[in-house]
N, C-alpha and C positions, 0 to 999 in steps of 0.2 A: 879724362877724369870721369867721364859719364858712366863708366862701368859701375860706379858706386850708387847710381840712382836706380831705384826699383819702384814700379807702380804698386801702390797698396790698394787703393779703393777709390771708387767714384760714387759719391753720395748725392742722390737727388733729394735734398732736404727741403721738400716743399712744405711739409708741416713742421715749421720751425719750433713751434711750441711743444711738440711731442716729446715724451720722455725718451732719453737715449743714454746709455751708459758709455762714458768715455773710456778709452783704453787706459789701463793703469799707468799713471805718470805722464799722460799725454800733455797735460797743461803745465807741467813743471818745467822750470828753466833747464836748458841743456848746457853742458860745458863745451860741447863740440861746436866748432865754427862751420858755417855753410857759406860757400861762395856762389853767387849767382851772377848771370849776365843777362841784361835786358837790351833789346834793340827796338827800333821804331817800327813803323807800319810796313808791311810786306804785301804788295799788290801785284798780281800777274794776270795776264789775259791772253788766252789763245786767239781771241778775235782781233786783238790789237797788235799782236805779235809777241812771241815769247823770247826771252833772253837767249842769245846764241850760246849753244852748248848746254841748254837747260839751266835750271837754277844752280845746279852743282858746279857746272863749268863757269857760269857767269860770276859766281861768288868765290872762285878759287883764290883771288887776292886777299880775301878776309877770312879764309877758312881757318888758318892757324889762330887767329884772334878769338875764334869762337870755341876754342878747345881748353880754355884755362879756368873753367868753372865747374862746380859740381852739378849745376843745372843751368841750362840756357833757354831763355824765354823770348818769344816774339809775339807780335799782334798780326794775325793773318787776316788781311782785308780781302774778302772774296771767297770763292769756293774752289775746292779741288774736286771737280766733277765733270761729267760729260752729259750733253743734251739738256733737256728741260727748257722751261720758259723763263726768259730774263724778266726781271721786274720792270725793265724799261719798255718792254712790249705791252705792259699793262698801264703804266702811269705816263708813258710818253717819253720821247728822247730828250726833251729840254732839261738841262741840268741833271741828267740821269746818267750814272755810270754803274755798270754791272761787270764784275770781274769773275772769270772762270778760267782755271788752269787745269792741266791734266792731273788725275789722281796719282800718277806715278811720281809727281813732284814731292809727295809726302816722303817717300823713301830718300829722295835727294836732300830734302831739308834735314832729315834725321842724320844722314851721312855728314852733313855740314856741322852737326853738333846740336841741333835743336831738340829739346826734350819736351817742351810744352808750348802750345800755341793758343793764344787767347781767341775765343770766338765771339766775345761780347763787343760788337761794333756794328756799324751801319751797312756793312757789306756781306756779313755772314749769311744773309738770307737773300742774296742777289738772285739765286735760282730756286727760290722757294724751299719747301721741305725736302724735295728730292736732292737738291744741291747740298743742303746741309747734311742730310743723311749720308750722301756719298763722301762728303768731306770727313765726317766723323769715322766712317768706315776705312777710308784711306789712311787717316792718322793712326787709328788703332792698329791697322795692319803693319804700319811702318814703325810702331813702337813709340809714337809721339802722343803724349797726353794732351788733353784740352780742358778748358774751363770757360764759363761765361753764360751757360744756360740758366734759365730761371731756377732758383733754389739750389744751384749746383755748387758742391764743394769737392774739389779734387785733391786727394792726399797722396803725396809721393814720399817714399823714404829716400832721403838725400843724405849721403855720407853718414848713414846711421841715424838720421834725425827725421822725425815725421814733420813734413812741411805741407801746409794746406794752401791751395791756390784758388782764388775767387776772382771772376771777371765781371765788371759792371758796365753798362751802357744805357743810354736813354731810349731804348726801343722795347716794344712788347715781347719780342722773341728772345730777349736777353735778360739776365738778372738786372733789375731796375735801378739805374743810377739816380732816378728822380725820387725814389721812395727811401729816404735816408733811414728812418726807423727800422724798416724791414731789412735793409742792408746791414745795419748794425747788429740786428738779431742774428743774421746769417754769419757774420764775422765772429760774434760771440760764441755761436755753436762751433765754428771751426776752431776757435782757440781752445775749446775743451778737448778737441780731438788731435791737436798737433802742437808741437813746441814752437813753431814759427808759422805765421800767417802772412801770405803775400797777397795783396789786393792789387788787381790790375783795373785801371779805369780807361775808358774811351770817352773823353769829355772835352768840352770847350769849342769855341769858334775856330775856324780854320782859315789858313791863308798866310801870305807873306807878311801881312801887317799884324799878326796875332802872336808876336813873340812874348809879350808880357802876360802874366797871369793876373787878371783883374779880380776885384771883389764882386760878389753877386753872381747871378745866373748869366750864362752866355747863350747867344742865339746865332744860328746860321741857317740861311735860306728858310726862315720861318720856323725852324726847329729849336726847341728848348734843348740845348746841349749840356744842361746841368750847371751846377755851381761847384767847380772843381775844388776850390779851397775848402768850402764848407763840407763837402763830401769826404775829402781826404782826411780832414781833421776829425770828423766823426768816426771814420774807420779806425784811425789810430786810437781814439778814445775807447772804441769797442774792443780793442785787442789786436789790431793789425800790427805786424812787425815792420812793414814797409809798404809804400804805395808807389806803383809804377804806372805812368800815364802815357797815353797816345791820343791821336786824333787831330790836333791842330796842324799837323804836317810841317811844323817848324819846331825848333828847339825852344824849350821854356826853362826857367830857372829851377834849381833844386833847393827845396826848403828843409830845414831842420826843425821838426815839430815834436816837442816832448822827447827830444833825443832821438827821434826816428827820422828816417829819410823819406822824402816825398819828391819824386822826379816827375814833373807834370807833363813833359813831352820830350822825346828824343828825335822828333821829326820823322822823316821817312828813312827806310832802310833798303827796300827794293821797290822801285817805281818805274820800271822799264816800260815805256809806252802807256803807262797807266796814271801816274801822278805827276803833277806839274813840277818843273824844276827851275833852277836858276836862282842866284842870290841866296837868300836865307832858306829857300826851299830845298837847296842842295846841301845844306849843312846837316850832318848826321853824327851818330855816335854809337858806341857800345859802352854801356855802363856796367862796370864790374864792381861788385860790392861784396865784402865779407861781413856776415852778420854773426854776432855772438848771442848770448842768452837774451831772449825776448825781442831781439831785433837791434841790439846795440851795434852800431857801425864800428867795426874793428879796422877796416881798411876800405878804400874806395879809389877807383880810377875811372876817369872819363876819357875814353879812347876816341880821338877825333877821326871822323869818317867824312869823306866828301863823295857825293853822288855824281858820277860821270855817266851821262846818258841814262840816268835813273838806276845805276848800279853802284854798290858801295865799294869805295877804294880807300885804303889807309891814307890819312892826310898828315904828312910830316910837318906841316906848318902849324898844326894844333889850333886851327882857326875856331873850331866849334868849342874847344875847351876854354878858350879865351872868351867866347861869346857866352857860354853858360855861366862862367864865373861872374861876368858883368851883370847878366840878367838876375842871377841869384842875389847879388849885392843890392841891386836896384829894387827888386820886388819883395825881398825878405831881408831888409837891412839888419834886423836884430836876430834873425833866425835862419842862418844859412851855413853851409859848409864852406870852408876856405879851400877853394880849388886852385891849385897852382897852374902855371902857364903850360905845363905838359899834361895836365889833367889829373895829377895825383892829389887826392884829398889829404890836406895837411892835418897832422894830429892836433886835436883840440885840447 
């Protein structure tokens, strides 16, 4: 279905307050539905060992599951680059992880179905400005869009609908998750230029014990990882149609806020020799959502995935669907989607 997606423009909207004319009808509600798929963190490393058969071969078992949307999104942890200096060489090896995979993997990710990869996270600058520039070059050459740089709004034409994508993380080289007013202004600008606005966040503490979405700011290894609830709510209030999260490396609940969907984390999607696994850390998913005018959820399905040696495999037991349904009820008792045992969102 990806033949219906066309790259429109990449806007470096650093001067948010500047005058700009929106395309005619860009902010009006559309009657066309858009189906998107979102997966969790993708981390690969040449130094630690690449997946057998490359990323395309290693992900063959889930290839068909990534083909049923108008646009497929993921969070790329690390770089697609060669050479350069790892951040760990500068700050030291203790609690430092830097990921670098070959630029040719961009083409393989596109062949799997990925249309856009988020760059707003704590690993996109693992190999400095050279690593990031090579990554962007590889994605562009492969026909994969990206978002997440400071002030960046990426607009794609999806199934005939203009859709804006923005990524946020609590790091100076990304659009700032910690500056909520500026983030709201950027989302408001995006809403004037597109019918739907998709906000991607990399937020929250991480680890097997971080399944629940708390109130307030979260910290990990001394870093302020933002206040995911407050940020997501503020983005919806500013005009976001949906908020998709990553970062905790475990699944978190799905909230229904002002009728819009917030998925706080889908865990990991590719973590071969890079991300810890086992137990909750191996529970994953593909979230498939169909959005109507303004972001109204017309249909949804949580497709259960289990990581085997850090690689995604379909899970016929639907373990993660049952887990996300439980977490959603517990963390958002009055504001959640009713997710059935097979992952299908029930009509409200």
